N, C-alpha and C positions, 0 to 999 in steps of 0.2 A: 646311219640309216635309221630313220624313226619307225616305230611300230606300225604307224599308218602306212609308210611306203612299203614295208615288209608285207603287210596285209593286202595292199593293192596288187603287189606284184604276184602273190599267190592268186588272188581273185582273178587278175587277167589271165594267168596261165590256166587256171581250171576252166573258165570260159572257152579260151582257145583249144584246149584239150577236148572239151565236150563238142564244140563245133567241128573239129577235125574228125571226131567220130561220128558225125552226122546227128548229134543231138541238138536240142533247141537250148540256146543260151539261156532263155528264162527259167527252164527246168533245172539247169545246172545252178543257176543263181538261187533258186529255191531250195535246191538240196544243201547247198552251202549254208543258207540262213538258218535251216533247221539243224544242220550240224554245229555251227557256230553257237546257237541258242543252247543247245544241249551241253556243249562244252563249257560255255560260260556259266550255265546253272551249276555244274559240278565245281567249277572253280571258285565262284563267288556267291552262289546261293540264289534262291528264287527271288527274293526281294530286290537284289541288286540288279538281277537280270531284268526284272520287270520295270525298275526304274530306267535303265538303260533304253529298254524297247520303247516305253512310253515317250521318253525324250526324243528319240529318232522319230517316232510316230508323229509326235506333235510339231516336228519341225522339218517336215517333208516338203512344204511349200518353199520354193526358192525366192518368192517375192513377197513373203510375209514382212510387214512393217513393224517391228518391235518399239515400244516406247523409249528404251535406252538408245535407240539408233536415231531419233528424231533431233533436229538440231534446235 
């Protein structure tokens, strides 16, 4: 099992738990994001956490055409 599949399993479970308790899925996801950012900052420091967040924010669009992908 990869770290990504482990994370996805826990994410899906947290959202399901929140919805079961009558909470909004988006609120649960926001709480997870805040918790993960805090934990990553403790584990890897502010600079690495910022780089990881910047990379994810810069790559949110699913239909972005990157130069290295062009034929």
